[in-house]
Phi, psi and omega in degrees: 000139183278145176282165179300320180295321178295317178297317179296320179294318177298314180296317181302314180293323176297313182297318179296318182292326186263343190305310183295319178297316179295322180297315178297317179298313180297322178297318179296330178286314190256337178078014181218123184296323181291317177294323178299318177299317178298316181298314180296318180298314178297321181294317179293327176297315178296321180296319179299320180297331182258004189305322181297330185267353187267133174286134183305321180292332181263000184300315180299318179293322181294316181290328176295322176296319178297316179301316179300314181294320179295318178300312181296322176296320177301319182291331180284333182278117184296327183287340178283330181287121182253003181283150175249135179284150181208149179290332181239144175279142177293140177250137178215146179261130179268130180264060181241133180286337182274111181296327181297325178294317178299317180297315180299318178297321179293323178294317178297320178296321178293321177301323181297336182273354179278152173300155187305313183291321178295317181297313179300318180298313181295319180294316179295315183288313191254337176267309179280349177057044176273153175287172177300315180297316180295322178294317178300319178296314182297326182266349180069041180221182181277163177294328177297321177295318178299315181296316181290320178294323177296314181298311180296317181296316179295321178297314180294319179298319178297317177300313182296320181285331175293321178298323183270000176071017177295317183294331178291329180278334185287000000 
């Protein structure tokens, strides 16, 4: 049996190894680096509380599920949302010579406009490249829900990107 100090050391090395990956994943979900840091911190805190019960091989998938759940909870809490609704989206011109950077920014902006579950599904499936089953496990839902959320999310993302003319450039 491992001592408390050994468990803490194992968790510390796990957290250091996973933090940047989790931060990027959380950013893709929420679109804000500061909120991503908050999500990762809360997730690692929850992970530490469950560390004794987690199998080492399943820890990365388990913590990704926690990040997904914390993100969705953040979206449900009205006080966490700092966005203001508006009838029109702000338009800004990016002065960047690299068109690929502009396209990537537009895709991230379009992702931000999707509902939380659709966004989480798309990021898990197509950014993290998880299978339908793995995504369902990470989100704590059925494979049918993953498929329907993927379908709806991709359709909405296509609409949003067509409006911004990203698809015309691709």
